[in-house]
N, C-alpha and C positions, 0 to 999 in steps of 0.2 A: 364497649368499644375494645377493651383489652382482649376479651375473649375472641372477638372478630379478628383482630390482628394476629393472635396466636393461631387461629384456625387457618388464616390465609398463609401464614408462614409454614405451617405443617403441610398444607396442600402444595405449596411451592416446592418444598423439599421432596415430597413424594413424586411430583412431576419430574424433577431433575433426576431422581433415581431411575424412574421408568425410561427417561430419555437417554441415559448413559448406558453404554454396553462395553465391557472390557473384552478386547480381542485376545486371541491366543498369543499374539506377538507382544502383548503388553501395552498396545496403543489403545486409545479411547475413541470409540465411535459415538457420535451424538445424533440421534434421530430427531426429526422435527416434531415439536409439540403442536405446531399449527403451520399452515401454509398461506396465511393471509397476506404476507408481505413479500415473500419470495419463494422460489422453488428449490433453493439449495438447502442442505442440512443445516439447521441452525437451532441453538438454544433460543427459544422465543419467550422472553419474559414479558408477560402481559401483552402479547402480540407486538413486541418491539417498542412499546411505549417507554420502557425503562432501559437503561444502559446495560449492555452485555457485561457479565461478570469479568473484569479484567484479569482475574487470576485464572479463570477457565480459558480465556482467550490466550493468555501468555503460555499456558501449558500446551496449548494446541499448536502454537506457531514458533516456539522458542528455538527449535532446531533447524528451521529453514527460513529463507527469505524469498518471497515470491514476487514475480513481476507478472501481473495478470490483468487482462482486460475482460471482465466478466461477460459471460455468454449472453447474447441477445437471441431470444427465441420467439416462436410464434405467439406466445402468451404475453410477451413484454416488448412489443415492437417499438417503442420510442425510447428504449434505454432505461436507465435508472435515474429518476428525477427526485428532487426534494430529499436527498440523502443528508441526514444529520451528520455533524462532525464526529459524533461518537460511533458512527457506523463505518468510518474510514480510518485506515492507518497506513503505514508505509507500504504494506503488502496488499493494499486495496481494501476491499470490503472485509470487515472483521468476521463476517459470518461465513466466509468462503472456506470450504473444506474439500480438498482433493479426495475423491473416493475411488473405489475399484473400477468405476467406469472411465477414469482418466489415468491409466497407467503411464509410468515413465517410458519414454521412447528411446530406443537406440538411435544414434545419429545416422546409421545406415538404413534405418527403417523407413518404409514408405507409409504415407498417410494421405487421406483425402477428405475434402470438405466441399460443401456447396456454397456458392456465392452468387447472389442475385444482382450484385452491382448496384444495390439500392441506396447505399450510403447510410443506412440506419445505424450502423455501428459508430457513426460520427455525430449522431443526434441524440439529444436528451441524456447525455452522459455526465454524471457527476462523480464517477469512480475512476477517472483517468489520473492516476497518481504519478507525479514527476519525481525522478531522482535528481540529485544535485547536478549530475552529468547531463540529464535531459534539459534542465533549465539553462545550463551553460551553453549547450548546443543551440537552443532557441535564441538565447541572447546574442550569440555569435552570428546567427542567421539574420537577426533583425538589427544587429549593430547597436544594441542597447545594453545598459547595465542590467544584470540579473534581477536586481531589486525592482527596477522599473517594469520589467517583463512580468514579474510576479504580481505586482500591484495592478497591472493592466489586464492580465489574462487569467489570473488564478485566484483560488480561494485557499486561505491558510488556516491551519488549526494545529492542535497538539494531539498526537495519537493517543487514544484511550488505553492502548496496550503497551506501546513502545515508550510513551512519554517523550517522544522526539517530535520535532517539527514535521508537519505533513503538508505538502503542496499539491493541489490538484487543479486541473483545468476547469474553468468556470464557464458553463454554457451561456450563450446569449439568449435571454428570454424573448427579446424582441424578434428574434429570428428562429422561432420554433425550437428553442433550446438547442440550437446547433452548436457544435464546437466553435470556439472563437476563431479558429483558423480554417474553418470550412468555407470555401469561396466558390460558389457556382458548382457545387458537387465535387470539388477537388480540394485537396489539402494544400494550403498556401505555403506550408513549411515542410513539404514532403521529404526534402533532403535533410531535414533536422527533426523528423517526427519522434515523439517519445517512444521509448523501448516497447511499452505495452501495445502501442499501435503497430509498430513494425513487426512484432511477434504474432499478432492475432491471425488465425485462431489458436496458435500455439501459446503456451505460457512457460515461464522460466522458473525453476526452483533451484536455489543455491543453499547448500548445507553449511554448517558452521565450519566445516573443514575446507570450504571453498570449492566443493565439487558442484558442477553445474549440470542440471538435467532439464529436459523439456517434456511437456505433455500436451495432448490435444484436448481442447475444450469441445464439448458437443455443440454443434450449430444446427439450427433448423430454419435457416433463411430460405432454402430452396435455390433454384437457379442452376447455373452451369457447375458441373463437377470438376474440381481441381485436384490433381494428384501430384505428389512430389516426394522426394526424399527429404528427411529432416534437415540434414546438413546443407543440401542444395537450397532449400527454402530460406534457411538462416543466412546463407551467403548472399542470396538474391536481394534481401532487404537490409544488408549491412549489419546484422546483429552479431555475426561471428567476429568481425574485426573489432567490435567494442566489448566483447565478452569479458576480457580481463579487467576492464575498467568497471563494468557492472559488478563483477565479483568483489573488487576492492571496495566499492560503495556499500555493498551488502555486508561485507565483513566489518567495515567501520561502523555501520549502523547497529549491527548485532552487539558489537563490543560496547558501543555507547549506551545501548539499551540497558545492559547490565550495570554500567557505570552510573547511569542516572538513577536506576532503581535503588542503588545502594546509598544515595544521598538523601538524608533527611533534613531538608532545608525549610526555613521559615518562608512564608508566602512571598515576601518581598525579595528574598534571595533566590527563590525558585523562578520568579519572573526575570531576574537578571540572568539566571542560567539559561532560560529559554531564549532570551535575546542573543546570548553568546552562541547557542546552538544554531540559531537561524543564520548568524553571520558565518560560522565555520562550515556549515553544510550547504548553504544555498547562496548567500548574498556576497560573501567576501571573495569574489572572483572577477578577474579581468578576462572578458571573452576573447582577447587577443593573445593570451598566454596559455600554454598547455594546462589542461584541467587537473591532471593527476598531481603535478608538482605543487600546485596551489592547494589541493586537498591535503596533501601530506603536511604542508606548512601550517595549514589551518588546524589540523588535528593536533599537532604539536602545541600550538598556541592554546587551543581549547583545553588540553590536559592541564596546562599550567593555571588557566582561569578556574577550572573546576576545583583544583587543589586549593586555590585561594578562597573560593566560596566555602568549601568544606572547613577550612581552618577558621574562617570568620564565624561560621555557624558554631563551631566548637567553643570559640571565645565567648560568644553570646550565651551559650549554655552554661559555661563556667560562671559568668557574671550573674546570670539569673540564679544559679545555685548559691553563690556567695551572698547575693542580696537577700 
């Protein structure tokens, strides 16, 4: 049995070496080891049955924050269903990797895509991740507390890469896995739709320096051809006017990811930390008050709470050493 385990480990290492390629600019490209589960480049450990290596994923995403609604194509007409929590993080699917086929677009650039008006992009989706601002807008639209909205329409988890709370829309299985807000082929909260929905088929990329860029995802839906300038498309769906708020959210999450990664807490203290993260990022908001001023107040409160947890962990470690 030991020999079998060693042989399996050696095979795994060799596959990883074959899959990884160092580019001239110093970035790492990862080619798919198999395409059983998806068509995007992905480290596939045992065909996805094991968690993706969080260190590899962190190295791939640490410099950017993505808002992306992954492409629906002819081979995947019902969306992405039965996605495990370890496949989703704040930037969407952890296996997503922007490649040369999705270059960043100038805001004056023109792009085109085909839309059949079929609504499949609203069906069978388990990868529609909400930001705290998205949840606040939906709560404001429904006139409900954010926590009630999250309980009623979302699925929650802790990101395998970021270590932060992740909230995504939960499809309604009794209605062909439709988005919970899809009503008669139309979005019931269109004026408060999540960022990834408003952007599609564009996606947003925010750097650690707060610079925002956009790129076009390939679509294969067919139908009428739509052509537009990037800035006109963003303005049409209200994403330009909220861009600064989305940048603030992304910057806060990237900073918190580093902060959380540096905390070595006991399990009980880590659960307390996660509760405080949920409160600061998603639930501790009044839908009738401006979102950003509440975010800043929550982040200030959270910093103090994380300091308290770190100090308590240090006292526990000293007590254990003395004992």
